[in-house]
C-alpha positions, 0 to 999 in steps of 0.5 A: 500066794502070787501068779504070772498074768501074761497079755496075750497077742490077738494075732498070735497068741504069744505073750508081750509081757508079764506081770507077777501080783499078788493073789487079790489084784487078780481079781482087778485084773481078770475085769479089767482085761475082760472088759476090752476083749483082752486075751490073758494066761494066768499061772502061778508064779515060779518062787525062788529056791532057798 
């Protein structure tokens, strides 16, 4: 499963940028964000219709 992770602006909470990662990478990214106090939003990535 893949997830979209959006980095959020500290002032108004709008998405600054986003990346799509596999499930194994989510924990590492959450740990990094927590270490620096970065706000992130995680959701399942949209899949392309076949």
